[in-house]
C-alpha positions as CSV (number, residue, x, y, z in Angstrom):
1,X,6.7,7.6,9.0
2,X,6.9,9.2,12.4
3,X,3.8,11.0,13.5
4,X,5.5,13.4,15.8
5,X,6.2,16.8,14.1
6,X,4.3,16.1,10.9
7,X,1.3,17.9,9.5
8,X,-1.8,16.0,8.3
9,X,-5.2,16.4,6.8
10,X,-8.2,14.3,8.0
11,X,-11.4,14.6,5.9
12,X,-14.6,13.9,7.7
13,X,-12.6,14.8,10.8
14,X,-15.5,16.5,12.7
15,X,-17.1,13.3,13.8
16,X,-16.9,9.5,14.0
17,X,-13.9,7.7,12.5
18,X,-12.4,11.0,11.4
19,X,-12.5,12.7,14.7
20,X,-11.0,9.7,16.4
21,X,-8.2,9.8,13.9
22,X,-7.6,13.5,14.5
23,X,-7.4,12.9,18.2
24,X,-4.9,10.0,17.7
25,X,-2.6,12.0,15.4
26,X,-2.7,15.0,17.7
27,X,-1.8,12.9,20.7
28,X,1.1,11.5,18.7
29,X,2.5,15.0,18.1
30,X,1.0,15.9,14.7
31,X,-0.5,19.2,13.6
32,X,-3.8,18.4,12.0
33,X,-6.3,20.1,9.7
34,X,-9.9,18.9,9.9
35,X,-11.5,19.1,6.4
36,X,-15.3,18.7,6.7
37,X,-18.5,20.3,5.5
38,X,-19.3,23.9,6.5
39,X,-22.4,22.5,8.3
40,X,-20.3,20.3,10.5
41,X,-19.1,20.9,14.0
42,X,-15.5,21.1,12.7
43,X,-14.6,24.4,14.2
44,X,-15.8,23.4,17.7
45,X,-14.1,20.0,17.4
46,X,-10.8,21.6,16.4
47,X,-11.0,23.9,19.4
48,X,-11.9,21.1,21.8
49,X,-9.0,18.8,20.6
50,X,-6.5,21.7,20.7
51,X,-2.9,21.1,19.9
52,X,-3.0,23.5,17.0
53,X,-5.8,21.7,15.3
54,X,-7.4,23.7,12.5
55,X,-10.7,23.4,10.7
56,X,-11.2,24.2,7.0
57,X,-14.7,23.9,5.5
58,X,-14.4,21.6,2.5
59,X,-16.3,19.2,0.4
60,X,-14.1,16.3,-0.7
61,X,-15.4,16.6,-4.3
62,X,-14.4,20.3,-4.5
63,X,-10.8,20.7,-5.8
64,X,-10.5,24.3,-4.7
65,X,-11.8,23.8,-1.2
66,X,-9.6,20.7,-0.7
67,X,-6.6,22.6,-2.0
68,X,-7.2,25.2,0.6
69,X,-7.3,22.5,3.3
70,X,-4.0,21.1,2.1
71,X,-2.6,24.7,2.0
72,X,-3.6,25.1,5.6
73,X,-1.7,21.9,6.5
74,X,1.4,23.1,4.6
75,X,1.4,26.2,6.8
76,X,1.8,24.0,9.8
77,X,4.6,22.0,8.3
78,X,5.3,19.7,5.3
79,X,2.2,17.6,4.6
80,X,3.1,13.9,5.4
81,X,-0.2,12.2,6.1
82,X,-3.8,12.3,4.7
83,X,-6.6,10.2,6.1
84,X,-9.8,10.3,4.0
85,X,-12.8,9.4,6.2
86,X,-15.4,11.6,4.5
87,X,-18.3,9.7,2.9
88,X,-22.0,9.2,2.7
89,X,-24.5,6.4,2.6
90,X,-27.9,6.0,1.0
91,X,-30.4,3.3,0.0
92,X,-31.1,2.5,-3.6
93,X,-32.6,-0.6,-5.3
94,X,-31.8,-1.6,-8.9
95,X,-35.6,-1.7,-9.4
96,X,-37.8,0.0,-6.9
97,X,-41.0,-1.3,-5.3
98,X,-43.1,0.2,-8.0
99,X,-41.1,-1.6,-10.7
100,X,-39.3,1.5,-11.8
101,X,-35.5,1.7,-12.5
102,X,-33.4,2.9,-9.5
103,X,-32.8,6.6,-9.5
104,X,-29.6,7.4,-11.4
105,X,-29.1,10.8,-9.7
106,X,-29.0,9.1,-6.3
107,X,-26.4,6.6,-7.6
108,X,-24.2,9.3,-9.1
109,X,-24.4,11.4,-5.9
110,X,-23.3,8.6,-3.6
111,X,-20.5,7.5,-5.9
112,X,-19.3,11.0,-6.4
113,X,-18.8,11.7,-2.7
114,X,-17.3,8.3,-1.8
115,X,-15.3,7.4,-4.9
116,X,-14.6,10.5,-6.8
117,X,-14.1,12.4,-3.5
118,X,-11.5,9.8,-2.5
119,X,-9.6,10.2,-5.7
120,X,-9.7,14.0,-5.5
121,X,-8.3,13.9,-2.0
122,X,-5.6,11.4,-2.9
123,X,-4.4,13.2,-6.0
124,X,-4.2,16.6,-4.3
125,X,-2.5,15.1,-1.3
126,X,0.0,13.2,-3.4
127,X,1.0,16.2,-5.4
128,X,1.8,18.1,-2.3
129,X,3.7,15.3,-0.7
130,X,5.7,14.7,-3.8
131,X,7.2,18.2,-3.4
132,X,8.5,17.5,0.1
133,X,11.9,16.2,1.0
134,X,12.0,12.5,2.0
135,X,12.3,11.6,5.6
136,X,13.8,8.1,6.3
137,X,13.0,7.1,2.7
138,X,9.4,8.4,2.7
139,X,7.6,11.5,1.6
140,X,4.0,10.7,2.9
141,X,1.2,8.2,3.6
142,X,-2.3,8.3,2.3
143,X,-5.0,6.3,4.1
144,X,-8.4,5.8,2.4
145,X,-11.6,4.4,3.9
146,X,-13.6,1.7,2.2
147,X,-16.1,-0.7,3.9
148,X,-16.8,-4.4,4.2
149,X,-19.7,-3.4,1.8
150,X,-17.0,-3.4,-0.9
151,X,-16.9,-7.2,-0.6
152,X,-20.4,-8.2,0.5
153,X,-22.7,-5.3,0.1
154,X,-26.2,-5.7,1.2
155,X,-29.4,-5.2,-0.8
156,X,-30.0,-1.5,-1.1
157,X,-26.3,-0.6,-0.8
158,X,-25.5,-0.8,-4.5
159,X,-24.1,2.8,-5.0
160,X,-22.3,2.7,-1.6
161,X,-20.9,-0.8,-2.3
162,X,-19.9,0.2,-5.9
163,X,-18.0,3.3,-4.6
164,X,-16.2,1.4,-1.8
165,X,-15.2,-1.4,-4.2
166,X,-13.8,1.3,-6.4
167,X,-11.6,2.5,-3.5
168,X,-10.4,-1.0,-2.9
169,X,-9.6,-1.4,-6.6
170,X,-7.6,1.8,-6.8
171,X,-5.5,1.2,-3.7
172,X,-2.9,-1.1,-5.2
173,X,-2.8,0.9,-8.4
174,X,-2.2,4.2,-6.5
175,X,0.5,2.5,-4.3
176,X,2.3,1.3,-7.4
177,X,2.0,4.6,-9.1
178,X,3.2,6.7,-6.2
179,X,6.0,4.3,-5.2
180,X,8.5,6.2,-7.3
181,X,7.6,9.3,-5.3
182,X,8.0,7.4,-2.0
183,X,4.4,7.8,-1.0
184,X,2.5,4.9,0.5
185,X,-1.3,4.2,0.0
186,X,-3.4,1.9,2.1
187,X,-7.1,1.5,2.7
188,X,-9.1,0.5,5.8
189,X,-12.4,-1.4,5.3
190,X,-14.3,-1.1,8.5
191,X,-17.2,-3.3,9.5
192,X,-20.0,-2.1,11.8
193,X,-18.7,0.8,13.9
194,X,-20.3,2.9,16.6
195,X,-20.5,6.2,14.8
196,X,-23.1,9.0,14.6
197,X,-24.5,7.4,11.5
198,X,-26.0,4.6,13.7
199,X,-27.6,7.1,16.0
200,X,-30.9,6.8,14.1
201,X,-31.3,3.1,15.2
202,X,-32.8,2.0,18.5
203,X,-31.1,-0.2,21.1
204,X,-32.5,-3.4,19.8
205,X,-31.2,-2.8,16.3
206,X,-27.8,-1.8,17.7
207,X,-27.7,-5.0,19.8
208,X,-28.5,-7.1,16.8
209,X,-25.7,-5.5,14.8
210,X,-23.3,-6.1,17.7
211,X,-24.3,-9.8,18.0
212,X,-23.6,-10.3,14.2
213,X,-19.8,-9.7,14.8
214,X,-18.1,-13.0,15.6
215,X,-15.4,-11.6,18.0
216,X,-15.4,-9.3,19.7
217,X,-19.2,-9.4,19.6
218,X,-19.8,-5.7,19.7
219,X,-19.6,-2.6,17.5
220,X,-16.2,-1.3,16.5
221,X,-15.0,1.8,18.3
222,X,-13.8,4.8,16.3
223,X,-10.6,4.8,18.4
224,X,-9.8,1.3,17.0
225,X,-10.0,2.7,13.4
226,X,-7.7,5.5,14.5
227,X,-5.3,3.0,16.0
228,X,-5.0,1.2,12.7
229,X,-4.7,4.4,10.7
230,X,-1.8,5.4,13.0
231,X,-0.2,1.9,12.6
232,X,-0.4,2.2,8.8
233,X,1.4,5.6,9.0
234,X,4.1,4.2,11.3
235,X,4.8,0.9,9.6
236,X,6.8,1.5,6.4
237,X,6.0,-2.0,4.9
238,X,2.3,-1.4,4.9
239,X,1.6,-0.4,1.3
240,X,-1.0,-1.1,-1.4
241,X,-3.1,-3.1,1.1
242,X,-6.8,-3.0,2.0
243,X,-7.2,-4.1,5.6
244,X,-10.6,-5.3,6.9
245,X,-11.3,-4.1,10.4
246,X,-14.5,-6.0,11.2
247,X,-14.2,-8.6,13.9
248,X,-14.5,-11.3,11.2
249,X,-18.0,-10.3,10.2
250,X,-19.3,-11.3,6.8
251,X,-22.5,-9.4,5.9
252,X,-25.6,-11.3,4.9
253,X,-27.7,-10.2,1.9
254,X,-30.0,-8.1,4.1
């Protein structure tokens, strides 16, 4: 799939991995809609990136709001690419320090955004893409975002790891399901990346996280995630795959 001339939606596009992906797609000649929360800096980011970039306030779990985001992309041209970067973290133990069961509402909320939100974005994007005319044997590409936590989640990450493992699990199924419609689906599983979510940690913590990466011994850069997302879009044989992007890190229990 050629990036030049397409329209795309990037969820979580106002910051971090999502913003870098928007910048990469726009630089490649795409028209991009940023779908992010109303409380985000999405409008300012869209204006700063330029190139016809638009912002639509949307929660990935909200079907109507996400339909509006996809509608905005259709107005820019046939939707060909969707990259779902929206997500949230949160700490939860199976049994808390007081010996009480972990909070079910917290578990549900984190799974809802990360897993159910991913499926909502994928199903709505695929339905739109399926109505487009094929270009060089393809109608569209959907890129989801998991995490290395899907494979070796740390203590306290049980809802996050569950949700990300769910994304990994549905990737090959979705790719097989959508093959008849000439739509590809891949997932990126990032390791430790230098995004705003790490801003709450001090320099010593960040240095420790960087040292844990075998090579290169540093935090990943959002532009590297965006590079891989673009390569998935452009390479027609990448389908049904979850690609770890982590510098060979394997997370310890804590």
